[in-house]
Residue, then its C-alpha position, 0 to 999 in steps of 0.5 A: m154300825e148299830y143294831a137294836i134288840i127289841y125285847t118283849p116278854g117271853p114264855a117264862w116271864i111271869a104274867g102279872t108280875p112287874a118287870d123289876q120283880q122278873a128274874l132279870g138279874p142275870h140280863n142286867e149284868y149281861l148288859q152292864t158287861l156289854r156296856a163296859a165293853n162299849k158295845l152297848l150305847q143306850v137301854s130304854y124301856s116302855s112306861d108299862g115295863t113290857t118292852e125294852v130296846a138296847v142299841f149296840e155299836v157292832n161291826s156286823e149283823a153277825e156280831a149283833g146276833q151273837l150278842l142277842a144269843m148270849d143274853p141270859a134272859i133269852g136262854a131262859t126264855i124270859l124275854n123274846a127278842e127281835l133284832r133290827q139294824w138301827n140308824i142314830v140320827f143324832g144324839l147318840s153315839a158310842a162317845a157321846s153315851l159314855p158318862k161324863p165326869l162330874 
């Protein structure tokens, strides 16, 4: 089952500073770890950089909640997050989202 975490700026987000200049290194590393563990299917963000959506393949809502709670950007209050069950209609699955060899 898939869940999405919808991230938006939190209290520690530096207003007026672009997303790529926020202290999100640990958050990005955490997402890479989840990707390597085949939990993270996709990450995308809005053109203004203030909303990010990460889609996960997990066994339960509790597991999705644990992944959210372990995100360093949540603990540091740089990002707020909303957890939602997500329904992939087509074009994205754990197998399909893995990089293809060249």
